[in-house]
C-alpha positions as CSV (number, residue, x, y, z in Angstrom):
1,M,-49.4,82.1,68.5
2,Q,-51.6,81.0,65.7
3,T,-49.5,83.1,63.3
4,K,-46.4,81.3,64.3
5,Q,-48.0,77.9,63.8
6,L,-49.3,78.9,60.4
7,A,-45.9,80.1,59.3
8,R,-44.3,76.8,60.6
9,A,-46.8,74.7,58.6
10,A,-46.2,76.8,55.4
11,L,-42.5,76.3,55.8
12,M,-42.8,72.5,56.1
13,V,-45.1,72.4,53.1
14,F,-42.5,74.3,51.0
15,A,-39.7,72.0,52.2
16,A,-41.6,69.0,51.2
17,A,-42.4,70.5,47.8
18,A,-38.7,71.3,47.3
19,L,-37.7,67.7,48.2
20,L,-40.2,66.3,45.7
21,G,-38.8,68.6,43.0
22,V,-35.2,67.6,43.6
23,G,-36.2,63.9,43.6
24,Y,-38.1,64.4,40.3
25,V,-35.1,66.1,38.7
26,A,-32.7,63.4,39.9
27,G,-35.0,60.7,38.7
28,T,-35.4,62.1,35.2
29,R,-31.6,62.7,34.7
30,R,-30.3,59.4,36.1
31,P,-30.9,57.3,32.9
32,A,-29.0,59.8,30.8
33,S,-26.2,59.7,33.3
34,D,-26.1,55.9,33.2
35,G,-26.1,55.9,29.3
36,A,-23.2,58.3,29.3
37,G,-21.4,56.1,31.7
38,A,-22.0,53.0,29.5
39,V,-20.7,54.8,26.4
40,A,-17.7,55.9,28.3
41,A,-17.1,52.4,29.6
42,A,-17.5,51.0,26.1
43,K,-15.0,53.5,24.8
44,S,-12.6,52.7,27.5
45,S,-12.9,49.0,26.7
46,D,-11.8,49.5,23.1
47,K,-8.2,48.3,22.5
48,V,-6.5,51.2,20.7
49,D,-2.7,51.8,20.3
50,P,-2.0,55.2,21.9
51,K,0.8,55.8,19.5
52,T,-0.9,55.1,16.2
53,G,-4.6,55.2,17.1
54,R,-5.1,51.9,15.3
55,K,-7.4,49.2,16.7
56,V,-5.6,46.4,18.5
57,L,-6.8,42.8,18.5
58,Y,-4.4,41.7,21.2
59,W,-0.8,41.9,22.4
60,H,1.7,39.1,22.1
61,D,5.3,38.2,22.7
62,P,7.0,37.6,19.3
63,M,9.0,34.8,20.9
64,V,5.7,33.0,22.0
65,P,3.2,34.1,19.3
66,A,0.5,31.7,20.4
67,Q,0.0,33.4,23.8
68,H,-2.3,36.5,23.6
69,F,-2.7,39.3,26.1
70,D,-5.5,41.9,26.6
71,K,-3.3,44.8,27.5
72,P,0.3,46.0,26.8
73,G,3.2,45.5,29.2
74,K,6.2,43.4,29.6
75,S,6.3,39.8,28.5
76,P,6.1,37.3,31.4
77,F,8.5,35.0,29.4
78,M,11.4,37.5,29.0
79,E,12.3,41.1,29.6
80,M,10.8,42.7,26.5
81,Q,7.7,44.7,25.7
82,L,4.6,43.0,24.3
83,E,3.8,44.0,20.7
84,P,0.3,44.8,19.4
85,V,-1.4,42.9,16.6
86,F,-3.6,45.4,14.7
87,A,-7.0,44.5,13.2
88,D,-6.1,46.0,9.8
89,E,-3.0,43.7,9.6
90,G,-5.2,40.7,9.1
91,G,-4.7,39.1,12.6
92,G,-8.4,38.3,12.6
93,A,-8.7,37.6,8.9
94,T,-8.2,34.3,7.2
95,G,-5.0,33.8,5.2
96,I,-1.7,35.6,4.7
97,K,-1.2,38.9,3.1
98,I,2.0,39.5,1.2
99,D,3.3,42.5,-0.6
100,P,3.6,42.5,-4.4
101,G,7.4,42.7,-4.3
102,L,7.6,39.4,-2.4
103,Q,5.1,37.8,-4.8
104,Q,7.3,38.8,-7.7
105,N,10.4,37.4,-6.0
106,L,8.7,34.1,-5.4
107,G,7.4,33.9,-9.0
108,I,3.8,33.6,-7.9
109,R,1.2,33.4,-10.6
110,Y,-2.4,32.5,-10.3
111,A,-4.9,30.3,-12.1
112,T,-8.7,30.2,-11.9
113,V,-10.5,27.1,-10.9
114,R,-12.9,26.2,-13.7
115,R,-15.6,23.6,-14.4
116,Q,-15.4,21.9,-17.8
117,E,-17.2,19.1,-19.6
118,T,-14.6,16.4,-20.2
119,S,-14.8,12.8,-21.4
120,D,-14.8,10.2,-18.7
121,G,-11.3,9.0,-19.8
122,F,-7.7,9.1,-18.8
123,D,-4.2,8.8,-20.1
124,A,-2.0,5.7,-19.5
125,V,0.9,3.8,-21.0
126,G,0.9,0.5,-22.8
127,T,3.3,-2.0,-24.5
128,T,2.8,-4.0,-27.6
129,Q,3.1,-7.8,-27.4
130,F,2.7,-10.7,-29.8
131,D,-0.9,-11.7,-30.3
132,E,-0.9,-15.2,-29.0
133,S,-4.2,-16.0,-30.8
134,H,-2.3,-15.5,-34.1
135,S,0.7,-17.7,-33.2
136,D,1.3,-21.1,-34.9
137,V,3.6,-24.0,-34.1
138,V,5.7,-26.1,-36.5
139,Q,5.5,-29.8,-35.3
140,T,6.5,-33.2,-36.6
141,R,4.2,-36.2,-36.7
142,V,7.0,-38.7,-37.3
143,T,10.3,-39.8,-35.9
144,G,13.2,-38.4,-37.9
145,Y,16.3,-36.3,-38.1
146,I,16.8,-32.6,-38.9
147,D,18.5,-32.8,-42.3
148,H,18.7,-29.0,-42.8
149,L,17.5,-26.1,-40.6
150,Y,16.5,-23.0,-42.6
151,A,15.5,-20.9,-39.6
152,S,18.9,-20.1,-37.9
153,A,17.8,-18.2,-34.7
154,P,14.8,-17.0,-32.8
155,M,13.2,-13.6,-33.7
156,Q,14.0,-14.2,-37.4
157,R,11.4,-12.8,-39.8
158,I,9.7,-15.4,-41.9
159,A,7.1,-15.4,-44.6
160,K,4.1,-17.6,-44.9
161,G,5.1,-20.9,-46.7
162,A,8.8,-20.3,-46.3
163,P,10.8,-23.5,-45.2
164,V,11.6,-23.9,-41.6
165,A,13.4,-27.3,-41.6
166,S,14.0,-30.3,-43.8
167,L,13.3,-33.6,-42.1
168,F,14.8,-37.1,-43.0
169,V,12.3,-39.9,-42.1
170,P,13.8,-43.3,-42.6
171,D,10.6,-45.1,-41.5
172,W,8.9,-43.8,-44.7
173,L,11.1,-45.9,-47.0
174,A,9.6,-49.4,-46.3
175,P,5.9,-48.6,-46.9
176,Q,6.8,-46.7,-50.1
177,E,8.9,-49.5,-51.5
178,E,6.1,-51.9,-50.6
179,Y,3.6,-49.7,-52.5
180,L,5.8,-49.6,-55.6
181,A,6.3,-53.4,-55.6
182,L,2.5,-54.0,-55.4
183,R,1.9,-51.6,-58.3
184,H,4.6,-53.2,-60.5
185,S,3.3,-56.7,-59.7
186,G,-0.1,-55.9,-61.1
187,M,-2.0,-56.2,-57.9
188,D,-5.6,-55.2,-57.9
189,S,-6.7,-51.8,-56.9
190,S,-7.9,-52.9,-53.4
191,M,-4.4,-53.9,-52.5
192,L,-3.0,-50.6,-53.7
193,E,-5.6,-48.7,-51.8
194,A,-4.8,-50.6,-48.6
195,S,-1.1,-49.7,-49.1
196,R,-2.0,-46.0,-49.6
197,A,-4.0,-46.1,-46.3
198,R,-1.0,-47.5,-44.5
199,M,1.2,-44.7,-45.8
200,R,-1.4,-42.1,-44.6
201,A,-1.5,-43.8,-41.2
202,L,2.3,-43.3,-41.0
203,S,1.7,-39.5,-41.6
204,I,3.2,-39.6,-45.1
205,P,1.7,-36.5,-46.8
206,D,-0.7,-36.9,-49.8
207,G,1.8,-34.8,-51.8
208,V,4.5,-37.3,-51.2
209,V,2.2,-40.2,-52.2
210,A,1.2,-38.3,-55.4
211,A,4.9,-37.7,-56.2
212,L,5.5,-41.4,-55.6
213,D,2.9,-42.3,-58.3
214,R,4.4,-39.8,-60.8
215,S,8.1,-40.5,-60.3
216,G,8.1,-44.1,-59.1
217,K,10.8,-43.1,-56.5
218,A,10.5,-43.3,-52.7
219,Q,10.7,-40.0,-50.8
220,T,12.3,-39.9,-47.4
221,H,12.6,-36.2,-46.9
222,V,9.9,-33.7,-46.0
223,V,10.2,-29.9,-45.7
224,L,8.2,-28.2,-42.9
225,S,7.1,-24.7,-43.8
226,S,5.8,-21.6,-41.9
227,P,2.0,-21.4,-41.6
228,E,2.1,-17.6,-40.9
229,T,4.0,-14.5,-41.8
230,G,5.8,-13.2,-38.8
231,V,8.8,-14.0,-36.8
232,V,10.2,-17.2,-35.4
233,S,9.5,-16.6,-31.7
234,E,10.8,-20.0,-30.6
235,L,13.3,-22.4,-32.2
236,N,13.8,-25.6,-30.3
237,V,16.0,-27.7,-32.5
238,R,19.3,-27.7,-34.3
239,D,20.8,-29.4,-37.4
240,G,21.1,-33.2,-37.0
241,A,18.8,-33.3,-34.0
242,M,16.4,-36.2,-33.7
243,V,12.7,-35.4,-33.4
244,T,9.7,-37.4,-32.2
245,P,6.0,-37.3,-33.1
246,G,4.3,-34.3,-31.5
247,Q,7.6,-32.4,-30.8
248,T,7.5,-28.6,-31.5
249,L,10.3,-27.6,-33.7
250,A,9.5,-23.8,-33.9
251,K,6.8,-21.3,-33.0
252,V,5.9,-18.6,-35.5
253,A,4.2,-15.4,-34.1
254,G,2.2,-13.3,-36.6
255,L,2.7,-9.5,-36.8
256,S,-0.4,-8.5,-38.7
257,K,-2.2,-8.2,-35.4
258,L,-0.6,-7.2,-32.1
259,W,-1.8,-7.1,-28.5
260,L,-1.6,-3.8,-26.7
261,I,-1.4,-4.2,-22.9
262,V,-2.5,-1.0,-21.2
263,E,-1.3,-0.4,-17.6
264,I,-4.4,1.0,-15.7
265,P,-3.6,2.8,-12.4
266,E,-5.0,1.0,-9.4
267,A,-7.1,4.0,-8.5
268,L,-8.9,3.7,-11.8
269,A,-9.3,0.0,-11.8
270,L,-13.1,0.1,-11.0
271,S,-13.8,2.6,-13.8
272,V,-12.4,0.5,-16.7
273,Q,-14.8,-1.7,-18.6
274,P,-14.5,-3.9,-21.8
275,G,-15.5,-2.0,-24.9
276,M,-13.9,1.3,-23.9
277,T,-12.2,2.9,-26.9
278,V,-8.4,3.3,-26.9
279,D,-6.3,5.7,-29.0
280,A,-2.6,4.9,-28.9
281,T,0.4,6.7,-30.4
282,F,4.1,5.9,-30.6
283,S,6.5,8.6,-29.4
284,G,8.7,8.0,-32.5
285,D,5.8,9.1,-34.7
286,P,3.0,10.8,-32.8
287,T,1.0,11.4,-36.0
288,Q,0.3,7.7,-36.4
289,H,-2.7,6.6,-34.4
290,F,-3.7,3.0,-33.6
291,N,-7.2,2.5,-32.4
292,G,-9.1,-0.3,-30.8
293,Q,-11.4,-1.3,-28.0
294,I,-10.5,-3.0,-24.7
295,R,-11.3,-6.7,-25.2
296,E,-10.7,-7.9,-21.7
297,I,-9.4,-6.9,-18.3
298,L,-6.7,-9.2,-17.0
299,P,-7.2,-10.4,-13.4
300,G,-4.7,-9.3,-10.7
301,I,-2.9,-6.1,-9.7
302,S,0.8,-5.9,-10.3
303,T,2.6,-5.7,-6.9
304,S,5.5,-3.8,-8.4
305,S,3.7,-1.1,-10.4
306,R,0.3,-1.2,-8.7
307,T,-1.5,-1.3,-12.0
308,L,-4.3,-3.4,-13.6
309,Q,-3.7,-4.6,-17.2
310,A,-6.3,-4.3,-20.0
311,R,-5.7,-6.0,-23.3
312,L,-6.9,-5.1,-26.8
313,E,-6.0,-6.0,-30.4
314,I,-4.6,-3.4,-32.8
315,D,-4.1,-3.7,-36.5
316,N,-0.5,-3.8,-37.7
317,T,-1.0,-4.8,-41.3
318,A,1.6,-2.2,-42.4
319,L,4.1,-3.8,-40.0
320,K,5.1,-0.5,-38.5
321,L,5.0,-1.8,-34.9
322,T,7.0,-4.5,-33.2
323,P,6.5,-6.2,-29.9
324,G,7.9,-4.3,-26.9
325,M,7.1,-0.8,-28.0
326,L,6.0,1.7,-25.4
327,M,2.8,3.5,-26.4
328,R,1.0,6.6,-25.1
329,V,-2.6,5.6,-24.6
330,H,-5.7,7.6,-24.0
331,V,-8.7,5.5,-22.8
332,G,-11.9,7.3,-23.8
333,G,-14.9,7.4,-21.6
334,Q,-18.4,6.4,-22.6
335,K,-19.9,9.8,-21.7
336,A,-18.9,13.4,-20.9
337,V,-18.6,14.4,-17.2
338,S,-18.5,17.8,-15.7
339,R,-15.3,18.3,-13.7
340,L,-13.7,21.0,-11.5
341,L,-10.2,21.5,-12.8
342,V,-7.0,23.2,-11.5
343,P,-3.5,23.1,-13.1
344,S,-1.7,20.0,-11.9
345,E,1.3,22.1,-10.8
346,A,-0.9,23.9,-8.3
347,V,-1.5,20.8,-6.3
348,I,0.9,20.1,-3.4
349,T,1.0,16.4,-2.5
350,T,2.6,15.8,1.0
351,G,2.0,12.1,1.1
352,K,-0.8,12.4,3.7
353,R,-2.9,15.1,2.0
354,S,-3.2,17.3,-1.1
355,V,-3.1,21.0,-0.6
356,V,-3.5,24.1,-2.9
357,I,-2.7,27.7,-2.0
358,A,-6.0,29.6,-2.5
359,R,-6.3,33.3,-3.0
360,N,-9.1,34.9,-1.0
361,S,-11.2,37.8,-2.3
362,D,-9.1,40.3,-0.3
363,G,-5.9,39.0,-1.8
364,R,-4.7,36.9,1.1
365,L,-3.2,33.4,0.5
366,Q,-4.4,30.4,2.4
367,P,-3.6,26.7,2.2
368,V,-6.7,24.6,1.5
369,T,-6.8,20.8,1.8
370,V,-8.5,19.3,-1.3
371,T,-9.5,15.9,-2.5
372,V,-8.2,15.3,-6.0
373,G,-9.5,12.9,-8.7
374,N,-8.1,12.0,-12.1
375,D,-5.6,13.9,-14.2
376,V,-7.0,15.4,-17.4
377,G,-4.0,16.4,-19.5
378,N,-2.1,19.0,-17.6
379,E,-4.9,19.6,-15.2
380,T,-6.2,17.7,-12.1
381,E,-9.8,17.1,-11.1
382,V,-10.7,18.5,-7.7
383,L,-13.5,16.6,-5.9
384,S,-13.8,18.8,-2.8
385,G,-12.2,21.8,-1.2
386,L,-12.6,24.4,-4.0
387,S,-15.4,25.9,-6.0
388,D,-15.7,27.3,-9.5
389,G,-14.1,30.7,-10.0
390,E,-11.7,30.6,-7.1
391,Q,-8.1,31.5,-7.7
392,V,-5.1,29.3,-6.7
393,V,-1.4,29.8,-6.8
394,A,-0.1,27.9,-9.9
395,S,3.6,28.8,-9.9
396,G,5.9,25.9,-10.6
397,Q,8.8,27.8,-8.9
398,F,6.7,28.4,-5.8
399,L,5.6,24.7,-5.6
400,I,8.8,22.9,-6.5
401,D,8.9,21.0,-3.3
402,S,5.7,20.3,-1.5
403,E,7.2,19.8,1.9
404,A,9.4,22.9,1.5
405,S,6.5,24.9,0.4
406,L,4.4,24.1,3.4
407,K,7.1,24.1,6.1
408,S,9.4,26.8,4.8
409,V,7.7,29.1,2.4
410,L,4.5,29.5,4.3
411,P,6.2,30.6,7.6
412,R,8.1,33.1,5.4
413,L,4.8,34.5,4.1
414,E,3.5,34.6,7.7
415,G,6.5,36.6,8.7
416,S,5.7,39.2,6.1
417,A,1.9,39.2,6.9
418,G,2.3,42.4,8.9
419,S,4.0,44.4,6.1
420,S,2.1,46.4,3.6
421,P,3.2,48.0,0.3
422,G,5.4,51.0,1.0
423,A,5.6,50.3,4.7
424,P,9.0,49.6,6.3
425,A,9.4,46.1,7.9
426,R,9.5,46.0,11.7
427,A,12.8,44.9,13.1
428,S,11.0,42.4,15.4
429,Q,9.5,40.5,12.4
430,P,12.5,38.7,10.9
431,T,12.3,36.8,7.7
432,A,12.9,33.0,7.5
433,A,16.0,33.4,5.4
434,Q,17.9,35.8,7.7
435,A,20.3,34.5,10.3
436,Y,21.2,36.1,13.7
437,E,24.0,35.5,16.1
438,T,25.1,36.3,19.6
439,T,27.0,35.0,22.5
440,G,25.6,33.4,25.7
441,T,26.0,30.9,28.5
442,V,24.3,27.5,28.2
443,E,21.8,27.1,31.0
444,K,20.1,23.8,30.0
445,V,20.3,21.2,27.2
446,T,17.5,18.8,26.3
447,A,16.9,16.6,23.3
448,S,14.8,19.2,21.6
449,D,16.2,22.6,22.6
450,I,19.0,24.5,24.4
451,T,18.4,27.4,26.8
452,F,20.9,30.3,26.8
453,S,21.4,33.4,28.9
454,H,22.6,35.5,25.9
455,Q,23.7,39.0,25.1
456,P,21.6,41.5,23.2
457,V,20.7,40.9,19.6
458,P,20.6,44.4,18.0
459,A,19.2,43.2,14.7
460,L,16.0,42.1,16.6
461,N,16.0,44.9,19.2
462,W,16.4,42.2,21.8
463,P,17.9,43.0,25.2
464,A,20.1,40.5,27.1
465,M,17.8,37.7,28.3
466,T,17.4,34.0,29.0
467,M,15.7,32.2,26.1
468,T,15.2,28.7,24.7
469,F,16.1,27.8,21.1
470,N,15.0,24.7,19.1
471,K,17.6,22.2,18.0
472,P,17.4,21.0,14.3
473,A,17.7,17.4,15.4
474,P,17.9,15.5,18.8
475,N,21.5,14.6,18.2
476,A,22.6,18.0,17.1
477,F,25.4,19.8,19.0
478,P,26.3,16.8,21.2
479,D,29.4,18.5,22.7
480,V,27.4,21.4,24.2
481,K,27.1,21.3,28.0
482,A,25.5,23.4,30.6
483,G,27.8,26.2,31.9
484,Q,29.7,26.7,28.6
485,T,30.0,30.1,27.0
486,V,29.3,29.7,23.4
487,H,28.7,31.7,20.2
488,F,25.5,30.5,18.4
489,V,23.6,31.3,15.2
490,F,19.9,31.0,14.8
491,R,17.0,31.5,12.3
492,Q,13.3,32.0,12.6
493,S,11.3,28.8,12.0
494,G,7.6,28.0,12.0
495,D,7.4,27.4,15.7
496,G,10.0,29.7,17.2
497,Y,13.8,30.1,16.6
498,Q,16.0,27.2,15.5
499,L,19.7,26.9,16.0
500,T,22.0,26.4,13.0
501,K,25.4,26.7,14.7
502,V,26.8,26.4,18.2
503,E,30.5,26.6,19.0
504,P,32.6,27.5,22.0
505,A,33.2,31.3,22.3
506,G,36.4,32.2,20.4
507,G,36.0,29.6,17.7
508,A,35.3,25.9,17.1
509,Q,37.4,23.4,18.9
């Protein structure tokens, strides 16, 4: 009996030891099992295309590219398979990648953003005008009549001392005759001096009085001459006209000095100061330079040209310039300034912003909004948005029209983003220039789009489906009604597909 009890106790001890051993083994192996499961779960969570083995960022419907899906399948919008966007296609990268062939077709060339020390100046235009400070007037101090007018018309050139008009003054006759009578009667010198004073009070020139003493004959004519070499800018009388004291017969503007009126853009109005140097050239002879310094800034901004006017005096002793000439002007700054410059043709101005197409380090193109400053020759200053050494697209052909570049060319580049050199283009990635057509029934018409139940489109690998297409304008295709069977043509646009033609099936009515 004791033997059986001992055997039973030994068996229980052995069973307990066996259970402890199994628990130990299980406990030591569980973490490894959990780690393997985590790795397997991680591997199963990777998005990999089973056909190509390439990593997938997401799946999307080409008709609704903004909607992303985590797994493949059919589109909830229409009966077509979702397409993968691969990581190596740049779906997660910034910018657009285009193949070298398309770059050559678009005429794309690049320029490097560079920093350069330039003078704090700018280019402008100016016009020459008469220097009003060198203008003189020809006036009469007596009442008389124009006996002969030598200056025949305004803008006639005239030399200093040349006659302008001969004036007949009948009021001069009596005092001169009185003076001659006193002299012949032997009056004393005091009476003669009083008579001379009376003639001077009547504005009889001293030369006429001296001639009266020499010849003994009264003079009733006086010739008014030009006080300056220039042109007769104003002529206010004609032959035989009566003139009164203080009346201006003519105005003579000098040509040895001219004013140059520089048109300063409104954006630079605060940077212009008197004393800044100006170098002006005439397009007819760009080798001739006319220099000066801004003398004054005229108040007021022109409402038509939105410019501020600055005035300076330039030397025209050689009489090469005439008033009204258009001059190319460079206003020099007072000190050199470090500027970040890009070619002016690289800047796209849309009216609301300025954009350049920058080239990333991996060759992708990306629109970048920049703040531009002054123009320096054929280059433009960039205040923000770019840094020294970056590359930008500087092709005139590519940037002919700013709006077309941003709204038409960039979607075309985006359409080719998935292609790589030497790889065939996918049928489901159409280019912006290609048109497609099919036939369908109009389901719904709104101001912005039309919905069709259309037949397949083989060029895009589309099956028959119901789909909405954008209208080019709210009033486009006014005769299209729901229920009609129509033939329509469409193209890819930046936000979907846009209709270009809709007509009843069988031809236009």
